[in-house]
N, C-alpha and C positions, 0 to 999 in steps of 0.2 A: 359447838355452843356460836352465837351468834356473838358480833363485834360488838358493843356495848350494852350488853345483858347485865353484865356484872355491877355497872354500875346503877342500878335500881335497887331502890330500899325491899328488900323482900318482908311479906307478911305473916309468915311462917312464924318467927320468933329468933332469938339465937340459935338453939338447936339446928333450922333448917340450915342458916346461915353458915354457920360451921363445917356444916357438911358440905355445904357449897362450894366455900373458899378450896377444904381439900382436893375438893375434883379439880379446881381449876388448877390451883395446882401441878396436882398428877398429867393435867393436861398440855399443859405449857412446859410441862419439865422433858414430855413425851418428846412434843415438836421438837426441842429443841436438841436432842437427845441423836446421835450422828447415827443413821444405819450401820451394821454391821458390817455391810460390802461394800462404804463408801471409800473409805480408806485405801480397799483393793484396786477400786475404779481409778483410783485418782494414781495410783503410783507409789505410795507414802507410807509408810509404817505409823501404826496410831501409838507409840513412845518418839520422843523426842527423840534426832540423832545429838550424841554426846558433841560437843564443842572440840575442834582441834588442842593439841596440847600446846602451850605455846613457848616459841622456840627460846633457848636460854639467851641470854644477852653476854656477848662477851665481854668480859673487865678486863679494861685497856692497865690496870693498876692493880696484879695480884701481889699479894701481901709475903709468898712465901714461894721458892723455886727448889726446883731439882735438876739436874742437869746428867743424862745418860746418852751414851756414845764411844768412841774411840777417843784415838792420840791428840787429833786437833782440839777436843773437847776439855783434856788433860793439859793442854800447852807442850806436848812432849816437844823436846828440841828449840825451843821458844826464849828460853833464861840459858839454859843450862846446856852441854853434848852429854847426849842419850839419855836425859832425864827429862819425866814431866816436871811442868813447870804450873801448877794451879792458879797459882795467886797472876796469871796472868792468861787464865782462859776467857775465852768471849764470852763465857755462859755467867760464871761463877766471881772470876777474876779479883781481886781486890787492887791490882796495880791502875792507879790513876790515868795512867796515857794511855792503858787499851779500854779503861771506860767501860766492862762489864756489861752486860743485861743486868746481872744483879744489882750491881752498884747505881745504873741507873732506876732500875726501879723501885730496888729499897733502899736505897743510901747506905752508906759507909757502916751507920752504927748499928743495923738493921742486918746487913750482909753475911755474918759469922754465925747468927745465931738462926735466920730465915734460911737458910738456901745450904745446899748439898750438892756435891759432884760426885758422881758416881760411875763417871764414866771410866774407861779403862784402857790404856793402850793398848794394842796387838787386838782388840775387839771388832767380832763384826756382828753383824743380824741374827746371829742365833746365840748371842749373849744376852740380846736385847733385852727379850722375857726375864731372865732373872736380875739384872738392872731394875728395870720395873717395879719388880717385886719390890725391890731398898727401896726404889723411892716412894712408892707405892704407902709400905710401911709410914714414912714422914709426914703424907697424907699436906704434901705441897699444893698451891694455888697454881701455878704453873709447873710441867715438864718438858723442859728442852729434849728435842731426839735429834742431834747428827750422827748418823751409821750409813757405809756400803764403800768406803774406802776400802778397806783391807778384803771386802768384796771381792772386788773387782783388782786390788792390789795381790794377786796370787804369784807364785814361780812359773805354771805354766799356766793358757789357758784353759785346760779343760779341770782344770782345780779351783776357777770362780766362783762362786756361788752362784748356784742354778736361781732364775728367778723364781721360779714357784717356792722355792724354797725361802729364798728371799723376802716375799711376800708372805708366806706362812708364819715367819718367826715376828715380822712386822704386827699384824694382824696379833697375833697370842701377846704381845709383849701389851697391845693397845686394851686387849679384852684384861687380863693382868690388872690392870689402871682402873679400867673400869669397876672390876666386880670390886675393887677396895676403895675407890672416890671415884665414885663416877662425876662430879663436881668439877674436876682438877680439866683447867685449859692443859691444850698440848700446842707446843710451837714444833714443827716438823722442818729440819734445813733438809736444805737437796744435797744430793754429791756434788762435789768439787768435779771442777772439769779436769779429768787427769792428764787428757791429751795436751790441753793449753801448757798445764804445768811442763809437761816436755818440751813445748816448744819454745819454753821460756827460758829454760837452763840447760838446754841440748849443747846449747854451742859455750858453756862456760868449761871450761879445764877442770876447776874443782867440781862443780857441781856430778857431770860424768863420771868422774874419779868415783864419788862416793855412791853415787847411783849401783856403780857397778859390785859393789857390796849386799846386793841385793832389794836393795829397795823400791819397789812396786815392781817386778823384773817382767810383769805382761807388758804393763806400758815404757818403763826406764830403761828395760836393759839396751845398750850396743845402740843407744844415744842417737849417733853420726849413721847408722845403718839407715838410709833410704831405699834399700832393695824393694821388690815387690813382698816377700814374707815379713817384712820390719814393719809396710806400710800396713797390708795386712791385717798383722797382731793387733798393732795400735788401735786399727778400726775396730776390731772385735771390739776391744778393752773398752772404746767410747759406748758401742752401742750397749755395750751391759752397762756401761754408768748409764746411759739413756734410760734404759728399760729400769733399772731402779729407780728412778727418780719417778717414774711413770707410776713403779706400784706406791710410793712413798706418796705421792699427790693424790693416788684414786684413795689409798688406805684412809689419807687424813681427812678428804671429802666425803668418805661416809659416816663420818663421825660430827658432831654437830657441834662438839667444842673444843676441836683441832681448827689447826691455822697454820697450815702449807706456805712456804716464803715464796711459792708463786715462780720456782726455779732461779731466785737473784742470786744464791751462794755457788749452782752451776754457771749462771750469767759473768759472775765476776770475774775480771780478766785481772788476775795476782800479777802484779809483777816482782823484778828481783828485790823489791824494796819491800814487799808483801810476803816474803818467803822466808824461812828461818838460815840462816849463814852457814849453819853447820851440815844440813843435808841439801838444800833446795826444793826442799818435797812441804816439809809441815809452812804453818804459818809461823812469820812472825808478828814482833809485836804489833807491829802498825798493821799487818793483817787478819790478826785478833781482834783491832780494835775494829777495821771492816767487818770484819764478822760481828761483831755486839751492834753497828749500826745497822746490818741489813736483816735482825734481830728485832729491835728496837723500833723500829720503825713496822714491821710485820708486827707485832705485840699489840701498840699504841695507834696503830691504824684505824680510822673506824671501817671500813670494811678490809675484809683478809684480801689479803695483793694476789 
């Protein structure tokens, strides 16, 4: 069909005009339709590609909080000898001097009904999945995790938790949470530097005496011994803690709703004023307050540490 021919008035009447219009429509449609081989030549699919899923935004002000982990989170030896002190916990404590993460995020009035401390003294990574299941049942908006010290603090080096077993337990705990509460956020704290704790208390006679009762024997036994075997034993524990922290960071980075502390707890230099006067190992009230500060900065920061 020549250009412009559609503009002429036909002398054949309405029927001819209608037939001509149908032919023109079909011809134009055929010209506009892509060749069945055109997409293949261009290397693209005929169907549009799906849009990437948006990355969920981090909420710096969650409305509820559950804490899992070990005796550091239960506040063991913080207020009383050989006893938990949950009111002084860095995660969910009510003590105004500690100013816990929960107190800062939720406020005093909501803390009692919207926070749950499910940590257990003596817990190691193998206990984490069961703790996480109890946390998930409460459907919190934020879960705090601090675990690993007991995995390194064994009676002997060969009884420390293997790194792969540690990884399996942490991954399983995250899986448990995601199956029940996929939208929950997680704050993952690093394991404290146990070698630094040894260096801080080794010259204190009271601390050494308490350590000899069996506290973290792999690191703290025979605290004044500087022989090659003792040094290698402490270095082995130190390397294991670093390996645990690598696992915690990697597992957290693989989850888009998890924030690791960036090694802030491991890097914090606990002094004597931050350690329990009863065992020179667990945090004092001041030590718990420092842990709360590290956690609060990580949770509320515009970006992950």
